[in-house]
Biopython code that builds the backbone (N, CA, C, O; Angstrom):
import numpy as np
from Bio.PDB.StructureBuilder import StructureBuilder

atoms = [
    (1, "MET", "N", (-18.913, 3.722, -8.663)),
    (1, "MET", "CA", (-20.183, 3.085, -8.651)),
    (1, "MET", "C", (-20.518, 2.585, -10.062)),
    (1, "MET", "O", (-20.464, 3.340, -11.032)),
    (2, "LYS", "N", (-20.866, 1.289, -10.152)),
    (2, "LYS", "CA", (-21.183, 0.687, -11.420)),
    (2, "LYS", "C", (-22.591, 1.106, -11.843)),
    (2, "LYS", "O", (-23.533, 1.066, -11.052)),
    (3, "GLN", "N", (-22.713, 1.519, -13.136)),
    (3, "GLN", "CA", (-23.997, 1.924, -13.651)),
    (3, "GLN", "C", (-24.510, 0.869, -14.614)),
    (3, "GLN", "O", (-23.733, 0.237, -15.330)),
    (4, "PHE", "N", (-25.816, 0.683, -14.629)),
    (4, "PHE", "CA", (-26.448, -0.287, -15.476)),
    (4, "PHE", "C", (-27.383, 0.428, -16.439)),
    (4, "PHE", "O", (-28.038, 1.402, -16.067)),
    (5, "LYS", "N", (-27.445, -0.044, -17.658)),
    (5, "LYS", "CA", (-28.386, 0.523, -18.626)),
    (5, "LYS", "C", (-29.503, -0.493, -18.768)),
    (5, "LYS", "O", (-29.278, -1.617, -19.216)),
    (6, "PHE", "N", (-30.702, -0.096, -18.387)),
    (6, "PHE", "CA", (-31.880, -0.956, -18.497)),
    (6, "PHE", "C", (-32.816, -0.425, -19.534)),
    (6, "PHE", "O", (-32.915, 0.787, -19.727)),
    (7, "SER", "N", (-33.502, -1.306, -20.201)),
    (7, "SER", "CA", (-34.559, -0.896, -21.101)),
    (7, "SER", "C", (-35.686, -1.881, -20.995)),
    (7, "SER", "O", (-35.519, -2.950, -20.408)),
    (8, "PHE", "N", (-36.834, -1.549, -21.549)),
    (8, "PHE", "CA", (-37.979, -2.425, -21.509)),
    (8, "PHE", "C", (-38.208, -3.051, -22.866)),
    (8, "PHE", "O", (-39.193, -3.762, -23.067)),
    (9, "GLU", "N", (-37.327, -2.798, -23.779)),
    (9, "GLU", "CA", (-37.334, -3.428, -25.098)),
    (9, "GLU", "C", (-35.871, -3.766, -25.434)),
    (9, "GLU", "O", (-34.949, -3.030, -25.083)),
    (10, "ILE", "N", (-35.696, -4.868, -26.103)),
    (10, "ILE", "CA", (-34.355, -5.249, -26.488)),
    (10, "ILE", "C", (-33.911, -4.401, -27.693)),
    (10, "ILE", "O", (-34.461, -4.525, -28.787)),
    (11, "SER", "N", (-32.908, -3.541, -27.470)),
    (11, "SER", "CA", (-32.417, -2.719, -28.586)),
    (11, "SER", "C", (-30.919, -2.904, -28.801)),
    (11, "SER", "O", (-30.392, -2.565, -29.860)),
    (12, "SER", "N", (-30.243, -3.438, -27.803)),
    (12, "SER", "CA", (-28.817, -3.730, -27.976)),
    (12, "SER", "C", (-28.414, -4.790, -26.941)),
    (12, "SER", "O", (-29.076, -4.980, -25.921)),
    (13, "LYS", "N", (-27.327, -5.455, -27.239)),
    (13, "LYS", "CA", (-26.867, -6.522, -26.331)),
    (13, "LYS", "C", (-26.289, -5.952, -25.036)),
    (13, "LYS", "O", (-26.118, -6.699, -24.072)),
    (14, "SER", "N", (-25.981, -4.645, -24.982)),
    (14, "SER", "CA", (-25.366, -4.098, -23.790)),
    (14, "SER", "C", (-26.429, -3.717, -22.741)),
    (14, "SER", "O", (-26.088, -3.423, -21.595)),
    (15, "GLU", "N", (-27.709, -3.721, -23.131)),
    (15, "GLU", "CA", (-28.779, -3.362, -22.224)),
    (15, "GLU", "C", (-29.402, -4.649, -21.640)),
    (15, "GLU", "O", (-29.476, -5.683, -22.305)),
    (16, "LYS", "N", (-29.828, -4.550, -20.422)),
    (16, "LYS", "CA", (-30.534, -5.682, -19.758)),
    (16, "LYS", "C", (-32.018, -5.499, -19.888)),
    (16, "LYS", "O", (-32.515, -4.381, -19.756)),
    (17, "LYS", "N", (-32.730, -6.550, -20.140)),
    (17, "LYS", "CA", (-34.187, -6.464, -20.243)),
    (17, "LYS", "C", (-34.750, -6.598, -18.823)),
    (17, "LYS", "O", (-34.278, -7.407, -18.024)),
    (18, "CYS", "N", (-35.761, -5.791, -18.532)),
    (18, "CYS", "CA", (-36.370, -5.864, -17.211)),
    (18, "CYS", "C", (-37.879, -5.585, -17.327)),
    (18, "CYS", "O", (-38.367, -5.154, -18.372)),
    (19, "THR", "N", (-38.578, -5.833, -16.259)),
    (19, "THR", "CA", (-40.019, -5.567, -16.240)),
    (19, "THR", "C", (-40.395, -5.139, -14.831)),
    (19, "THR", "O", (-39.593, -5.217, -13.901)),
    (20, "PHE", "N", (-41.640, -4.682, -14.699)),
    (20, "PHE", "CA", (-42.150, -4.259, -13.398)),
    (20, "PHE", "C", (-42.687, -5.492, -12.674)),
    (20, "PHE", "O", (-43.177, -6.439, -13.290)),
    (21, "VAL", "N", (-42.576, -5.446, -11.322)),
    (21, "VAL", "CA", (-43.155, -6.454, -10.470)),
    (21, "VAL", "C", (-44.032, -5.737, -9.459)),
    (21, "VAL", "O", (-43.624, -4.749, -8.850)),
    (22, "THR", "N", (-45.247, -6.252, -9.291)),
    (22, "THR", "CA", (-46.202, -5.621, -8.390)),
    (22, "THR", "C", (-46.805, -6.669, -7.459)),
    (22, "THR", "O", (-46.686, -7.874, -7.680)),
    (23, "TRP", "N", (-47.456, -6.166, -6.411)),
    (23, "TRP", "CA", (-48.278, -7.012, -5.597)),
    (23, "TRP", "C", (-49.685, -6.668, -5.973)),
    (23, "TRP", "O", (-50.228, -5.692, -5.454)),
    (24, "SER", "N", (-50.291, -7.401, -6.830)),
    (24, "SER", "CA", (-51.630, -7.241, -7.419)),
    (24, "SER", "C", (-51.546, -6.393, -8.693)),
    (24, "SER", "O", (-50.509, -5.814, -9.018)),
    (25, "ASP", "N", (-52.647, -6.347, -9.377)),
    (25, "ASP", "CA", (-52.699, -5.587, -10.636)),
    (25, "ASP", "C", (-53.180, -4.158, -10.449)),
    (25, "ASP", "O", (-53.300, -3.422, -11.429)),
    (26, "TRP", "N", (-53.456, -3.748, -9.228)),
    (26, "TRP", "CA", (-54.073, -2.462, -8.952)),
    (26, "TRP", "C", (-53.266, -1.278, -9.520)),
    (26, "TRP", "O", (-53.810, -0.479, -10.282)),
    (27, "ASP", "N", (-51.982, -1.156, -9.161)),
    (27, "ASP", "CA", (-51.230, 0.028, -9.512)),
    (27, "ASP", "C", (-51.087, 0.211, -11.029)),
    (27, "ASP", "O", (-51.304, 1.309, -11.542)),
    (28, "LEU", "N", (-50.733, -0.828, -11.728)),
    (28, "LEU", "CA", (-50.498, -0.696, -13.190)),
    (28, "LEU", "C", (-51.772, -0.994, -13.986)),
    (28, "LEU", "O", (-52.057, -0.310, -14.969)),
    (29, "GLY", "N", (-52.536, -2.001, -13.573)),
    (29, "GLY", "CA", (-53.669, -2.395, -14.344)),
    (29, "GLY", "C", (-54.914, -1.543, -14.180)),
    (29, "GLY", "O", (-55.743, -1.445, -15.085)),
    (30, "THR", "N", (-55.031, -0.937, -13.023)),
    (30, "THR", "CA", (-56.211, -0.121, -12.734)),
    (30, "THR", "C", (-55.864, 1.366, -12.626)),
    (30, "THR", "O", (-56.301, 2.195, -13.424)),
    (31, "CYS", "N", (-55.064, 1.663, -11.608)),
    (31, "CYS", "CA", (-54.784, 3.080, -11.284)),
    (31, "CYS", "C", (-54.058, 3.816, -12.404)),
    (31, "CYS", "O", (-54.539, 4.854, -12.858)),
    (32, "LEU", "N", (-52.930, 3.314, -12.857)),
    (32, "LEU", "CA", (-52.162, 4.013, -13.876)),
    (32, "LEU", "C", (-52.959, 4.105, -15.181)),
    (32, "LEU", "O", (-52.998, 5.157, -15.820)),
    (33, "LYS", "N", (-53.591, 2.999, -15.566)),
    (33, "LYS", "CA", (-54.400, 2.983, -16.760)),
    (33, "LYS", "C", (-55.477, 4.060, -16.714)),
    (33, "LYS", "O", (-55.661, 4.812, -17.671)),
    (34, "TYR", "N", (-56.196, 4.123, -15.574)),
    (34, "TYR", "CA", (-57.242, 5.127, -15.388)),
    (34, "TYR", "C", (-56.701, 6.544, -15.476)),
    (34, "TYR", "O", (-57.286, 7.394, -16.146)),
    (35, "GLU", "N", (-55.583, 6.802, -14.800)),
    (35, "GLU", "CA", (-55.003, 8.146, -14.779)),
    (35, "GLU", "C", (-54.558, 8.566, -16.163)),
    (35, "GLU", "O", (-54.743, 9.724, -16.539)),
    (36, "CYS", "N", (-53.980, 7.668, -16.926)),
    (36, "CYS", "CA", (-53.566, 8.002, -18.295)),
    (36, "CYS", "C", (-54.767, 8.319, -19.136)),
    (36, "CYS", "O", (-54.737, 9.283, -19.901)),
    (37, "ASN", "N", (-55.832, 7.543, -19.026)),
    (37, "ASN", "CA", (-57.057, 7.822, -19.770)),
    (37, "ASN", "C", (-57.636, 9.158, -19.352)),
    (37, "ASN", "O", (-58.015, 9.963, -20.203)),
    (38, "ARG", "N", (-57.708, 9.395, -18.104)),
    (38, "ARG", "CA", (-58.303, 10.618, -17.560)),
    (38, "ARG", "C", (-57.558, 11.863, -18.036)),
    (38, "ARG", "O", (-58.171, 12.894, -18.311)),
    (39, "LYS", "N", (-56.236, 11.760, -18.131)),
    (39, "LYS", "CA", (-55.402, 12.875, -18.517)),
    (39, "LYS", "C", (-55.090, 12.924, -20.023)),
    (39, "LYS", "O", (-54.385, 13.825, -20.478)),
    (40, "GLY", "N", (-55.599, 11.982, -20.776)),
    (40, "GLY", "CA", (-55.390, 11.949, -22.213)),
    (40, "GLY", "C", (-53.959, 11.594, -22.588)),
    (40, "GLY", "O", (-53.465, 12.037, -23.625)),
    (41, "ILE", "N", (-53.294, 10.810, -21.769)),
    (41, "ILE", "CA", (-51.912, 10.400, -22.015)),
    (41, "ILE", "C", (-51.931, 8.985, -22.533)),
    (41, "ILE", "O", (-52.601, 8.118, -21.972)),
    (42, "LYS", "N", (-51.191, 8.745, -23.613)),
    (42, "LYS", "CA", (-51.051, 7.360, -24.119)),
    (42, "LYS", "C", (-50.228, 6.573, -23.134)),
    (42, "LYS", "O", (-49.131, 6.977, -22.750)),
    (43, "LEU", "N", (-50.779, 5.426, -22.723)),
    (43, "LEU", "CA", (-50.068, 4.545, -21.821)),
    (43, "LEU", "C", (-48.807, 4.016, -22.520)),
    (43, "LEU", "O", (-48.931, 3.362, -23.555)),
    (44, "PRO", "N", (-47.608, 4.270, -22.000)),
    (44, "PRO", "CA", (-46.383, 3.773, -22.638)),
    (44, "PRO", "C", (-46.404, 2.230, -22.655)),
    (44, "PRO", "O", (-46.891, 1.578, -21.731)),
    (45, "ASP", "N", (-45.858, 1.689, -23.739)),
    (45, "ASP", "CA", (-45.847, 0.219, -23.937)),
    (45, "ASP", "C", (-45.214, -0.510, -22.764)),
    (45, "ASP", "O", (-45.602, -1.637, -22.457)),
    (46, "MET", "N", (-44.263, 0.103, -22.118)),
    (46, "MET", "CA", (-43.553, -0.602, -21.014)),
    (46, "MET", "C", (-44.479, -0.886, -19.820)),
    (46, "MET", "O", (-44.126, -1.659, -18.929)),
    (47, "PHE", "N", (-45.660, -0.261, -19.807)),
    (47, "PHE", "CA", (-46.619, -0.498, -18.710)),
    (47, "PHE", "C", (-47.733, -1.414, -19.114)),
    (47, "PHE", "O", (-48.761, -1.427, -18.437)),
    (48, "THR", "N", (-47.605, -2.185, -20.174)),
    (48, "THR", "CA", (-48.663, -3.049, -20.639)),
    (48, "THR", "C", (-48.428, -4.512, -20.269)),
    (48, "THR", "O", (-49.228, -5.377, -20.627)),
    (49, "GLN", "N", (-47.362, -4.789, -19.570)),
    (49, "GLN", "CA", (-47.157, -6.135, -19.047)),
    (49, "GLN", "C", (-46.326, -6.055, -17.783)),
    (49, "GLN", "O", (-45.532, -5.128, -17.623)),
    (50, "TRP", "N", (-46.491, -6.989, -16.903)),
    (50, "TRP", "CA", (-45.741, -6.988, -15.652)),
    (50, "TRP", "C", (-45.915, -8.323, -14.943)),
    (50, "TRP", "O", (-46.673, -9.189, -15.379)),
    (51, "ILE", "N", (-45.200, -8.463, -13.852)),
    (51, "ILE", "CA", (-45.316, -9.655, -13.008)),
    (51, "ILE", "C", (-46.102, -9.296, -11.778)),
    (51, "ILE", "O", (-45.679, -8.442, -10.999)),
    (52, "ASP", "N", (-47.242, -9.932, -11.585)),
    (52, "ASP", "CA", (-48.066, -9.791, -10.385)),
    (52, "ASP", "C", (-47.587, -10.910, -9.436)),
    (52, "ASP", "O", (-47.953, -12.074, -9.603)),
    (53, "ILE", "N", (-46.768, -10.541, -8.443)),
    (53, "ILE", "CA", (-46.203, -11.539, -7.561)),
    (53, "ILE", "C", (-47.255, -12.250, -6.753)),
    (53, "ILE", "O", (-47.029, -13.379, -6.315)),
    (54, "ARG", "N", (-48.408, -11.624, -6.538)),
    (54, "ARG", "CA", (-49.487, -12.259, -5.812)),
    (54, "ARG", "C", (-50.008, -13.506, -6.588)),
    (54, "ARG", "O", (-50.324, -14.527, -5.977)),
    (55, "VAL", "N", (-50.093, -13.411, -7.933)),
    (55, "VAL", "CA", (-50.507, -14.576, -8.733)),
    (55, "VAL", "C", (-49.516, -15.721, -8.579)),
    (55, "VAL", "O", (-49.915, -16.874, -8.414)),
    (56, "LEU", "N", (-48.221, -15.405, -8.634)),
    (56, "LEU", "CA", (-47.227, -16.484, -8.514)),
    (56, "LEU", "C", (-47.202, -17.058, -7.112)),
    (56, "LEU", "O", (-46.936, -18.245, -6.921)),
    (57, "TYR", "N", (-47.480, -16.210, -6.130)),
    (57, "TYR", "CA", (-47.558, -16.700, -4.761)),
    (57, "TYR", "C", (-48.657, -17.721, -4.611)),
    (57, "TYR", "O", (-48.441, -18.788, -4.037)),
    (58, "LYS", "N", (-49.847, -17.405, -5.124)),
    (58, "LYS", "CA", (-51.005, -18.345, -5.054)),
    (58, "LYS", "C", (-50.672, -19.645, -5.798)),
    (58, "LYS", "O", (-50.983, -20.730, -5.308)),
    (59, "GLU", "N", (-50.049, -19.546, -6.965)),
    (59, "GLU", "CA", (-49.725, -20.738, -7.767)),
    (59, "GLU", "C", (-48.732, -21.625, -7.055)),
    (59, "GLU", "O", (-48.878, -22.847, -7.063)),
    (60, "HIS", "N", (-47.725, -21.035, -6.439)),
    (60, "HIS", "CA", (-46.634, -21.810, -5.840)),
    (60, "HIS", "C", (-47.005, -22.381, -4.473)),
    (60, "HIS", "O", (-46.727, -23.547, -4.194)),
    (61, "TYR", "N", (-47.626, -21.576, -3.626)),
    (61, "TYR", "CA", (-47.907, -22.003, -2.265)),
    (61, "TYR", "C", (-49.311, -22.547, -2.064)),
    (61, "TYR", "O", (-49.648, -23.021, -0.979)),
    (62, "PHE", "N", (-50.125, -22.479, -3.101)),
    (62, "PHE", "CA", (-51.489, -23.028, -3.108)),
    (62, "PHE", "C", (-52.344, -22.411, -1.974)),
    (62, "PHE", "O", (-53.106, -23.114, -1.309)),
    (63, "ARG", "N", (-52.205, -21.108, -1.771)),
    (63, "ARG", "CA", (-53.055, -20.426, -0.799)),
    (63, "ARG", "C", (-53.095, -18.954, -1.139)),
    (63, "ARG", "O", (-52.220, -18.432, -1.828)),
    (64, "LYS", "N", (-54.133, -18.291, -0.641)),
    (64, "LYS", "CA", (-54.363, -16.863, -0.896)),
    (64, "LYS", "C", (-54.037, -16.115, 0.411)),
    (64, "LYS", "O", (-54.753, -16.265, 1.401)),
    (65, "PRO", "N", (-52.977, -15.324, 0.416)),
    (65, "PRO", "CA", (-52.612, -14.602, 1.600)),
    (65, "PRO", "C", (-53.501, -13.370, 1.825)),
    (65, "PRO", "O", (-54.147, -12.878, 0.899)),
    (66, "LYS", "N", (-53.521, -12.893, 3.045)),
    (66, "LYS", "CA", (-54.227, -11.665, 3.338)),
    (66, "LYS", "C", (-53.267, -10.479, 3.114)),
    (66, "LYS", "O", (-52.686, -9.957, 4.066)),
    (67, "GLY", "N", (-53.112, -10.072, 1.875)),
    (67, "GLY", "CA", (-52.305, -8.955, 1.533)),
    (67, "GLY", "C", (-50.823, -9.260, 1.537)),
    (67, "GLY", "O", (-50.396, -10.377, 1.826)),
    (68, "LEU", "N", (-50.054, -8.247, 1.210)),
    (68, "LEU", "CA", (-48.593, -8.344, 1.204)),
    (68, "LEU", "C", (-48.042, -8.724, 2.567)),
    (68, "LEU", "O", (-47.169, -9.584, 2.682)),
    (69, "LYS", "N", (-48.564, -8.072, 3.597)),
    (69, "LYS", "CA", (-48.133, -8.342, 4.967)),
    (69, "LYS", "C", (-48.407, -9.808, 5.325)),
    (69, "LYS", "O", (-47.561, -10.481, 5.914)),
    (70, "GLY", "N", (-49.580, -10.282, 4.967)),
    (70, "GLY", "CA", (-49.902, -11.674, 5.259)),
    (70, "GLY", "C", (-49.028, -12.657, 4.525)),
    (70, "GLY", "O", (-48.680, -13.701, 5.076)),
    (71, "ALA", "N", (-48.661, -12.351, 3.286)),
    (71, "ALA", "CA", (-47.747, -13.221, 2.519)),
    (71, "ALA", "C", (-46.379, -13.296, 3.207)),
    (71, "ALA", "O", (-45.791, -14.368, 3.357)),
    (72, "LEU", "N", (-45.918, -12.169, 3.603)),
    (72, "LEU", "CA", (-44.587, -12.138, 4.296)),
    (72, "LEU", "C", (-44.664, -12.979, 5.563)),
    (72, "LEU", "O", (-43.791, -13.812, 5.807)),
    (73, "LEU", "N", (-45.696, -12.771, 6.367)),
    (73, "LEU", "CA", (-45.841, -13.496, 7.618)),
    (73, "LEU", "C", (-45.915, -14.996, 7.389)),
    (73, "LEU", "O", (-45.304, -15.776, 8.118)),
    (74, "GLU", "N", (-46.667, -15.392, 6.369)),
    (74, "GLU", "CA", (-46.789, -16.832, 6.065)),
    (74, "GLU", "C", (-45.443, -17.461, 5.723)),
    (74, "GLU", "O", (-45.246, -18.657, 5.939)),
    (75, "LEU", "N", (-44.515, -16.666, 5.191)),
    (75, "LEU", "CA", (-43.195, -17.183, 4.809)),
    (75, "LEU", "C", (-42.140, -16.906, 5.872)),
    (75, "LEU", "O", (-40.947, -17.118, 5.650)),
    (76, "GLY", "N", (-42.590, -16.432, 7.022)),
    (76, "GLY", "CA", (-41.625, -16.257, 8.156)),
    (76, "GLY", "C", (-40.905, -14.896, 8.140)),
    (76, "GLY", "O", (-39.890, -14.727, 8.814)),
    (77, "LEU", "N", (-41.419, -13.946, 7.385)),
    (77, "LEU", "CA", (-40.816, -12.600, 7.284)),
    (77, "LEU", "C", (-41.750, -11.588, 7.942)),
    (77, "LEU", "O", (-42.971, -11.727, 7.862)),
    (78, "GLU", "N", (-41.195, -10.593, 8.578)),
    (78, "GLU", "CA", (-42.021, -9.529, 9.154)),
    (78, "GLU", "C", (-42.139, -8.376, 8.179)),
    (78, "GLU", "O", (-41.201, -8.084, 7.436)),
    (79, "PHE", "N", (-43.279, -7.724, 8.179)),
    (79, "PHE", "CA", (-43.447, -6.522, 7.351)),
    (79, "PHE", "C", (-42.656, -5.434, 8.060)),
    (79, "PHE", "O", (-42.778, -5.241, 9.270)),
    (80, "GLU", "N", (-41.836, -4.724, 7.277)),
    (80, "GLU", "CA", (-41.028, -3.640, 7.820)),
    (80, "GLU", "C", (-41.585, -2.300, 7.381)),
    (80, "GLU", "O", (-41.787, -2.086, 6.186)),
    (81, "GLY", "N", (-41.842, -1.380, 8.323)),
    (81, "GLY", "CA", (-42.351, -0.084, 7.965)),
    (81, "GLY", "C", (-43.846, 0.025, 8.039)),
    (81, "GLY", "O", (-44.498, -0.706, 8.783)),
    (82, "ASN", "N", (-44.394, 0.944, 7.261)),
    (82, "ASN", "CA", (-45.858, 1.227, 7.270)),
    (82, "ASN", "C", (-46.482, 0.660, 6.002)),
    (82, "ASN", "O", (-45.974, 0.849, 4.897)),
    (83, "GLU", "N", (-47.596, -0.040, 6.192)),
    (83, "GLU", "CA", (-48.312, -0.555, 5.050)),
    (83, "GLU", "C", (-48.833, 0.578, 4.185)),
    (83, "GLU", "O", (-49.247, 1.620, 4.693)),
    (84, "HIS", "N", (-48.810, 0.371, 2.895)),
    (84, "HIS", "CA", (-49.322, 1.324, 1.878)),
    (84, "HIS", "C", (-48.411, 2.552, 1.728)),
    (84, "HIS", "O", (-48.790, 3.502, 1.043)),
    (85, "CYS", "N", (-47.270, 2.559, 2.325)),
    (85, "CYS", "CA", (-46.234, 3.560, 2.034)),
    (85, "CYS", "C", (-45.478, 2.984, 0.848)),
    (85, "CYS", "O", (-44.954, 1.873, 0.938)),
    (86, "GLY", "N", (-45.409, 3.711, -0.263)),
    (86, "GLY", "CA", (-44.802, 3.196, -1.466)),
    (86, "GLY", "C", (-43.420, 2.652, -1.282)),
    (86, "GLY", "O", (-43.115, 1.580, -1.803)),
    (87, "LEU", "N", (-42.567, 3.346, -0.562)),
    (87, "LEU", "CA", (-41.196, 2.884, -0.362)),
    (87, "LEU", "C", (-41.172, 1.605, 0.468)),
    (87, "LEU", "O", (-40.467, 0.657, 0.122)),
    (88, "HIS", "N", (-41.941, 1.569, 1.568)),
    (88, "HIS", "CA", (-41.935, 0.396, 2.426)),
    (88, "HIS", "C", (-42.572, -0.808, 1.690)),
    (88, "HIS", "O", (-42.065, -1.926, 1.786)),
    (89, "ASP", "N", (-43.655, -0.584, 0.975)),
    (89, "ASP", "CA", (-44.246, -1.675, 0.219)),
    (89, "ASP", "C", (-43.274, -2.208, -0.842)),
    (89, "ASP", "O", (-43.214, -3.418, -1.060)),
    (90, "ALA", "N", (-42.526, -1.340, -1.494)),
    (90, "ALA", "CA", (-41.576, -1.753, -2.524)),
    (90, "ALA", "C", (-40.457, -2.625, -1.867)),
    (90, "ALA", "O", (-40.093, -3.673, -2.401)),
    (91, "ARG", "N", (-39.945, -2.190, -0.751)),
    (91, "ARG", "CA", (-38.879, -2.917, -0.053)),
    (91, "ARG", "C", (-39.381, -4.287, 0.400)),
    (91, "ARG", "O", (-38.689, -5.294, 0.252)),
    (92, "ASN", "N", (-40.594, -4.309, 0.954)),
    (92, "ASN", "CA", (-41.155, -5.559, 1.431)),
    (92, "ASN", "C", (-41.485, -6.492, 0.289)),
    (92, "ASN", "O", (-41.333, -7.707, 0.418)),
    (93, "THR", "N", (-41.936, -5.946, -0.829)),
    (93, "THR", "CA", (-42.195, -6.764, -1.995)),
    (93, "THR", "C", (-40.889, -7.388, -2.524)),
    (93, "THR", "O", (-40.870, -8.552, -2.924)),
    (94, "ALA", "N", (-39.814, -6.611, -2.521)),
    (94, "ALA", "CA", (-38.493, -7.117, -2.929)),
    (94, "ALA", "C", (-38.030, -8.250, -2.008)),
    (94, "ALA", "O", (-37.481, -9.250, -2.472)),
    (95, "ARG", "N", (-38.255, -8.085, -0.710)),
    (95, "ARG", "CA", (-37.878, -9.153, 0.243)),
    (95, "ARG", "C", (-38.706, -10.405, -0.007)),
    (95, "ARG", "O", (-38.187, -11.521, 0.025)),
    (96, "LEU", "N", (-39.981, -10.212, -0.251)),
    (96, "LEU", "CA", (-40.866, -11.362, -0.559)),
    (96, "LEU", "C", (-40.404, -12.063, -1.828)),
    (96, "LEU", "O", (-40.346, -13.292, -1.856)),
    (97, "ILE", "N", (-40.082, -11.335, -2.855)),
    (97, "ILE", "CA", (-39.613, -11.924, -4.097)),
    (97, "ILE", "C", (-38.335, -12.733, -3.873)),
    (97, "ILE", "O", (-38.193, -13.838, -4.395)),
    (98, "GLY", "N", (-37.407, -12.173, -3.095)),
    (98, "GLY", "CA", (-36.165, -12.912, -2.762)),
    (98, "GLY", "C", (-36.471, -14.227, -2.131)),
    (98, "GLY", "O", (-35.882, -15.239, -2.511)),
    (99, "LYS", "N", (-37.382, -14.260, -1.166)),
    (99, "LYS", "CA", (-37.760, -15.526, -0.479)),
    (99, "LYS", "C", (-38.446, -16.452, -1.468)),
    (99, "LYS", "O", (-38.174, -17.652, -1.464)),
    (100, "MET", "N", (-39.298, -15.951, -2.287)),
    (100, "MET", "CA", (-40.018, -16.799, -3.255)),
    (100, "MET", "C", (-39.020, -17.406, -4.267)),
    (100, "MET", "O", (-39.139, -18.579, -4.621)),
    (101, "ILE", "N", (-38.080, -16.642, -4.711)),
    (101, "ILE", "CA", (-37.048, -17.210, -5.632)),
    (101, "ILE", "C", (-36.274, -18.332, -4.954)),
    (101, "ILE", "O", (-36.024, -19.379, -5.550)),
    (102, "LYS", "N", (-35.892, -18.093, -3.675)),
    (102, "LYS", "CA", (-35.197, -19.147, -2.923)),
    (102, "LYS", "C", (-36.071, -20.402, -2.821)),
    (102, "LYS", "O", (-35.555, -21.519, -2.825)),
    (103, "ASP", "N", (-37.385, -20.218, -2.730)),
    (103, "ASP", "CA", (-38.314, -21.350, -2.642)),
    (103, "ASP", "C", (-38.596, -21.989, -3.977)),
    (103, "ASP", "O", (-39.376, -22.939, -4.046)),
    (104, "GLY", "N", (-37.981, -21.495, -5.055)),
    (104, "GLY", "CA", (-38.125, -22.140, -6.343)),
    (104, "GLY", "C", (-39.144, -21.492, -7.278)),
    (104, "GLY", "O", (-39.450, -22.053, -8.330)),
    (105, "VAL", "N", (-39.659, -20.356, -6.926)),
    (105, "VAL", "CA", (-40.615, -19.660, -7.825)),
    (105, "VAL", "C", (-39.873, -19.077, -9.038)),
    (105, "VAL", "O", (-38.863, -18.387, -8.894)),
    (106, "LEU", "N", (-40.388, -19.366, -10.209)),
    (106, "LEU", "CA", (-39.843, -18.818, -11.443)),
    (106, "LEU", "C", (-40.640, -17.578, -11.783)),
    (106, "LEU", "O", (-41.853, -17.657, -11.980)),
    (107, "LEU", "N", (-39.962, -16.406, -11.856)),
    (107, "LEU", "CA", (-40.635, -15.165, -12.205)),
    (107, "LEU", "C", (-41.001, -15.164, -13.678)),
    (107, "LEU", "O", (-40.167, -15.462, -14.534)),
    (108, "LYS", "N", (-42.265, -14.824, -13.975)),
    (108, "LYS", "CA", (-42.747, -14.782, -15.363)),
    (108, "LYS", "C", (-43.837, -13.740, -15.437)),
    (108, "LYS", "O", (-44.508, -13.439, -14.450)),
    (109, "ILE", "N", (-43.999, -13.196, -16.631)),
    (109, "ILE", "CA", (-45.065, -12.209, -16.871)),
    (109, "ILE", "C", (-46.394, -12.877, -16.564)),
    (109, "ILE", "O", (-46.660, -13.987, -17.026)),
    (110, "THR", "N", (-47.247, -12.186, -15.767)),
    (110, "THR", "CA", (-48.560, -12.701, -15.426)),
    (110, "THR", "C", (-49.671, -11.904, -16.035)),
    (110, "THR", "O", (-50.774, -12.420, -16.212)),
    (111, "THR", "N", (-49.413, -10.647, -16.365)),
    (111, "THR", "CA", (-50.442, -9.779, -16.859)),
    (111, "THR", "C", (-49.981, -9.015, -18.109)),
    (111, "THR", "O", (-48.898, -8.431, -18.139)),
    (112, "LYS", "N", (-50.836, -9.040, -19.136)),
    (112, "LYS", "CA", (-50.595, -8.302, -20.375)),
    (112, "LYS", "C", (-51.925, -7.703, -20.834)),
    (112, "LYS", "O", (-52.983, -8.315, -20.687)),
    (113, "PHE", "N", (-51.849, -6.504, -21.389)),
    (113, "PHE", "CA", (-53.028, -5.918, -22.041)),
    (113, "PHE", "C", (-52.573, -5.011, -23.121)),
    (113, "PHE", "O", (-53.397, -4.406, -23.807)),
]
sb = StructureBuilder()
sb.init_structure("model")
sb.init_model(0)
sb.init_chain("A")
sb.init_seg("    ")
for serial, (resi, resn, name, xyz) in enumerate(atoms, 1):
    if name == "N":
        sb.init_residue(resn, " ", resi, " ")
    sb.init_atom(name, np.array(xyz, "f"), 0.0, 1.0, " ", f" {name:<3s}", serial, name[0])
structure = sb.get_structure()
């Protein structure tokens, strides 16, 4: 099995740069930030920027979908699993991103703080 070394900062040429992708800013911009503050934990730098795929969806398709499930349906994909289940939402978000890339969407950082 091939292993990959990922980092969120460029420290060597052998590592790949990556970022988080979300559907909305809720998880990273609101929930995680609040929990870190509440627990007195410094928010790690890797969580201060990400791609909100909902923003790119609105920019590319010129419409506001009704949630992740609605975005999938608008693009001809069915939501698989249970809504708001972390694993199912992650898989469906990945499927949506794949379709959006095929449709010409360029992934870019949408949120920084």
